[in-house]
Backbone bond lengths (Angstrom), bond angles and torsions (degrees), N, CA, C in turn:
res aa  C-N    CA-C-N  psi(-1)  N-CA   C-N-CA  omega(-1)  CA-C   N-CA-C  phi
1 M - - - 1.445 - - 1.520 108.70 -
2 Y 1.284 117.62 -178.38 1.465 123.49 -178.39 1.529 110.01 -114.89
3 A 1.325 114.93 149.63 1.452 120.86 179.10 1.539 109.35 -93.64
4 Q 1.316 116.55 156.64 1.468 120.40 -177.40 1.513 113.34 -89.75
5 F 1.352 118.82 -28.76 1.458 121.03 -173.28 1.530 113.83 -131.50
6 S 1.302 117.56 6.44 1.466 120.44 175.74 1.528 107.97 -151.55
7 I 1.327 115.74 163.00 1.462 121.02 179.72 1.533 107.83 -68.95
8 A 1.314 116.98 125.80 1.462 121.50 -178.28 1.525 110.23 -75.17
9 D 1.329 115.08 151.38 1.471 120.18 177.15 1.518 111.05 -71.59
10 Q 1.322 117.75 -37.99 1.446 121.73 -179.96 1.524 108.44 -120.52
11 L 1.319 115.39 120.13 1.459 121.21 179.68 1.499 109.21 -112.03
12 P 1.325 118.33 157.66 1.467 120.62 176.97 1.527 110.40 -62.50
13 E 1.300 115.67 155.61 1.475 122.30 -179.67 1.539 109.53 -82.09
14 I 1.301 116.01 72.74 1.471 120.88 174.30 1.523 108.51 -128.88
15 D 1.324 115.54 160.51 1.452 119.52 177.33 1.512 109.08 -66.06
16 N 1.313 116.71 141.17 1.450 124.58 176.76 1.533 112.67 58.69
17 A 1.314 118.67 36.70 1.452 121.62 -179.69 1.525 111.66 -62.82
18 V 1.304 117.24 -36.72 1.474 120.28 179.51 1.516 109.47 -67.21
19 N 1.320 117.76 -40.40 1.463 119.57 179.16 1.527 111.66 -66.11
20 F 1.318 116.94 -38.23 1.469 119.03 176.57 1.522 111.11 -68.14
21 Q 1.328 117.06 -34.30 1.473 120.27 176.67 1.533 109.81 -64.12
22 K 1.323 116.53 -43.14 1.464 120.14 177.69 1.535 110.96 -64.48
23 C 1.322 116.13 -37.47 1.464 121.34 176.80 1.522 110.26 -62.09
24 L 1.310 117.54 -41.53 1.451 122.06 178.07 1.535 111.10 -64.29
25 I 1.319 117.27 -43.31 1.443 121.09 -179.62 1.514 110.99 -65.65
26 V 1.326 117.33 -46.26 1.466 120.90 179.19 1.515 111.54 -63.08
27 G 1.323 116.73 -40.74 1.453 121.09 178.01 1.528 112.21 -62.26
28 N 1.331 116.27 -44.34 1.467 120.33 179.39 1.535 110.98 -64.25
29 L 1.338 116.43 -45.98 1.451 119.51 -179.67 1.519 111.89 -65.95
30 M 1.329 116.53 -37.02 1.451 120.58 178.29 1.531 110.29 -65.39
31 M 1.324 117.02 -40.96 1.455 120.31 178.55 1.513 111.74 -63.93
32 I 1.313 117.60 -44.61 1.463 121.27 -176.99 1.533 110.10 -65.77
33 S 1.335 116.21 -48.92 1.464 118.83 -176.94 1.523 110.77 -66.91
34 S 1.317 117.84 -40.08 1.461 120.14 179.05 1.520 111.93 -64.82
35 L 1.335 116.86 -40.50 1.449 120.57 178.61 1.519 111.24 -62.21
36 M 1.338 117.49 -41.47 1.445 120.98 179.90 1.540 110.31 -65.55
37 I 1.320 116.57 -41.73 1.468 119.68 -179.26 1.521 110.80 -68.73
38 V 1.319 118.19 -40.11 1.465 121.16 177.11 1.523 110.43 -62.16
39 A 1.323 118.06 -42.99 1.459 121.52 179.03 1.535 110.43 -62.41
40 F 1.315 116.52 -41.60 1.463 121.43 178.42 1.530 110.30 -64.23
41 C 1.330 117.67 -43.39 1.460 121.79 179.78 1.531 111.43 -66.00
42 I 1.307 117.05 -38.28 1.486 119.68 177.61 1.527 109.35 -67.37
43 A 1.330 117.55 -37.03 1.454 119.26 176.72 1.526 111.46 -63.74
44 I 1.328 117.80 -40.82 1.462 120.95 176.79 1.507 110.32 -64.42
45 T 1.341 116.25 -44.25 1.459 120.60 -173.09 1.524 112.60 -71.38
46 F 1.307 118.22 -44.41 1.456 121.35 -171.19 1.530 115.05 -113.85
47 G 1.312 117.89 -23.46 1.466 119.73 -175.00 1.519 114.47 -94.28
48 F 1.313 116.54 -41.77 1.471 121.47 -175.13 1.507 111.38 -126.41
49 E 1.338 117.05 40.96 1.474 120.57 -174.53 1.518 112.76 -63.73
50 E 1.313 119.17 -26.19 1.463 120.91 -179.65 1.537 112.38 -73.16
51 S 1.332 116.31 -16.43 1.459 120.63 -178.38 1.519 113.27 -91.66
52 F 1.342 117.08 -7.32 1.477 120.05 -175.32 1.511 109.95 -123.32
53 S 1.336 115.46 151.42 1.466 121.31 179.06 1.522 109.49 -71.43
54 I 1.316 114.80 167.87 1.477 119.79 179.94 1.523 110.18 -65.53
55 G 1.312 118.20 -33.03 1.473 121.46 177.69 1.515 111.86 -64.42
56 A 1.339 115.24 -42.00 1.464 119.28 177.38 1.528 111.84 -65.79
57 Q 1.328 115.90 -37.70 1.447 119.39 179.02 1.516 112.41 -67.84
58 V 1.332 116.58 -39.85 1.467 120.33 176.31 1.503 110.61 -63.59
59 S 1.338 115.46 -42.92 1.484 119.32 178.70 1.523 110.67 -63.38
60 A 1.322 116.76 -38.76 1.474 120.17 178.59 1.518 111.52 -65.46
61 H 1.339 117.35 -38.80 1.459 121.40 176.99 1.530 110.00 -61.37
62 I 1.326 116.61 -46.98 1.465 121.04 -179.51 1.517 111.03 -65.31
63 A 1.349 116.02 -43.47 1.462 119.91 -179.77 1.515 112.39 -63.83
64 T 1.344 116.59 -32.77 1.452 119.67 176.82 1.517 111.56 -59.79
65 I 1.322 115.96 -43.91 1.469 120.06 179.14 1.523 111.67 -67.15
66 V 1.331 116.07 -45.16 1.477 119.94 -177.83 1.529 111.34 -64.07
67 F 1.308 116.65 -47.40 1.471 119.81 -176.29 1.529 112.50 -75.01
68 A 1.316 116.68 -24.97 1.492 118.21 171.06 1.529 110.68 -65.88
69 G 1.323 116.15 -36.11 1.463 120.17 174.90 1.523 111.52 -66.16
70 L 1.338 117.50 -40.00 1.455 120.51 177.31 1.532 111.59 -67.02
71 L 1.316 116.05 -31.86 1.477 119.39 174.95 1.505 110.74 -61.79
72 K 1.317 116.36 -42.20 1.462 121.07 179.48 1.519 111.50 -67.59
73 I 1.346 117.26 -37.60 1.460 119.85 177.44 1.515 110.21 -66.08
74 G 1.337 118.17 -38.80 1.468 121.65 175.95 1.506 111.79 -61.68
75 Y 1.339 116.48 -38.66 1.453 119.85 177.89 1.520 111.79 -66.26
76 V 1.309 116.91 -39.57 1.462 120.66 177.83 1.529 110.57 -64.33
77 L 1.345 117.13 -42.52 1.469 119.94 176.43 1.523 110.39 -59.19
78 R 1.300 116.85 -44.15 1.465 121.26 179.29 1.534 110.54 -62.22
79 C 1.310 116.80 -43.68 1.476 119.89 179.50 1.516 112.60 -63.93
80 V 1.332 116.40 -38.96 1.466 120.44 178.65 1.515 110.32 -62.50
81 A 1.331 116.34 -45.35 1.469 120.19 179.85 1.504 111.90 -65.11
82 L 1.314 117.70 -44.28 1.468 119.56 -179.26 1.523 111.74 -67.68
83 H 1.321 117.05 -34.52 1.463 119.91 175.48 1.519 111.07 -64.59
84 A 1.323 116.91 -40.02 1.453 120.47 177.55 1.513 111.73 -64.19
85 F 1.351 116.98 -33.35 1.456 120.17 177.61 1.521 113.56 -82.20
86 G 1.326 116.82 -0.24 1.457 121.20 173.90 1.517 115.86 92.94
87 A 1.327 116.42 12.46 1.465 118.94 178.48 1.527 110.25 -72.59
88 K 1.313 115.39 140.93 1.467 121.08 -179.76 1.522 111.25 -99.14
89 V 1.336 116.99 -24.95 1.475 122.48 -179.53 1.505 106.89 -117.47
90 F 1.341 116.43 133.11 1.449 121.12 -177.89 1.503 109.55 -108.97
């Protein structure tokens, strides 16, 4: 089987299995880090807006959009890797 956050010892017998494993790891890490940053930016923007300057709030709004896009790219990377490994459900 394949590992989610490290290179597995035994990979399926497919072409470029190591590359797909790396794609899965990068996708997972990108999703986790992007989700944490988006949550932090939403907290700045809507939860604690009185504690931050207008510049920080504008930056948090922009970062929310950018990192939400990176979250989606991470999910696509993960789906590509899992499809290559033969998974039917993502």
